[in-house]
Kinemage of the C-alpha trace (Angstrom):
@kinemage 1
@onewidth
@group {chain A} dominant
@subgroup {mainchain}
@vectorlist {calphas} color= white
{ca met a 1} P -0.120 0.445 0.109
{ca arg a 2} L 3.001 2.326 0.633
{ca phe a 3} L 4.143 1.355 -2.197
{ca tyr a 4} L 1.067 2.759 -4.271
{ca val a 5} L 1.169 5.793 -2.174
{ca ile a 6} L 5.090 6.681 -3.396
{ca lys a 7} L 4.641 5.532 -6.690
{ca leu a 8} L 0.574 7.085 -7.507
{ca pro a 9} L 1.724 11.240 -7.083
{ca arg a 10} L 4.742 10.572 -9.845
{ca phe a 11} L 2.682 8.759 -12.390
{ca leu a 12} L -0.039 11.369 -11.894
{ca ser a 13} L 1.547 14.489 -12.338
{ca phe a 14} L 3.607 12.604 -15.320
{ca ile a 15} L -0.049 11.867 -16.605
{ca ile a 16} L -1.448 15.833 -15.726
{ca ser a 17} L 1.665 17.299 -16.964
{ca lys a 18} L 0.931 15.497 -20.430
{ca ile a 19} L -2.462 16.822 -20.605
{ca leu a 20} L -1.713 20.334 -20.031
{ca trp a 21} L 1.003 20.026 -22.722
{ca leu a 22} L -1.261 18.394 -25.047
{ca phe a 23} L -4.183 21.280 -24.356
{ca arg a 24} L -1.825 24.232 -24.364
{ca gly a 25} L -0.342 22.287 -27.974
{ca arg a 26} L -4.013 22.430 -28.796
{ca lys a 27} L -4.590 25.869 -27.816
{ca glu a 28} L -1.806 27.146 -29.700
{ca lys a 29} L -2.837 25.365 -32.937
{ca lys a 30} L -6.266 27.131 -32.446
{ca ala a 31} L -4.398 30.446 -32.220
{ca tyr a 32} L -2.883 30.575 -35.774
């Protein structure tokens, strides 16, 4: 259980950063 608690935040942060990066890329494409 502790292993998951330590591993999850890193995994979530990675997913969130990836989603934000994709969202930002879409926004930039729309701007052009």
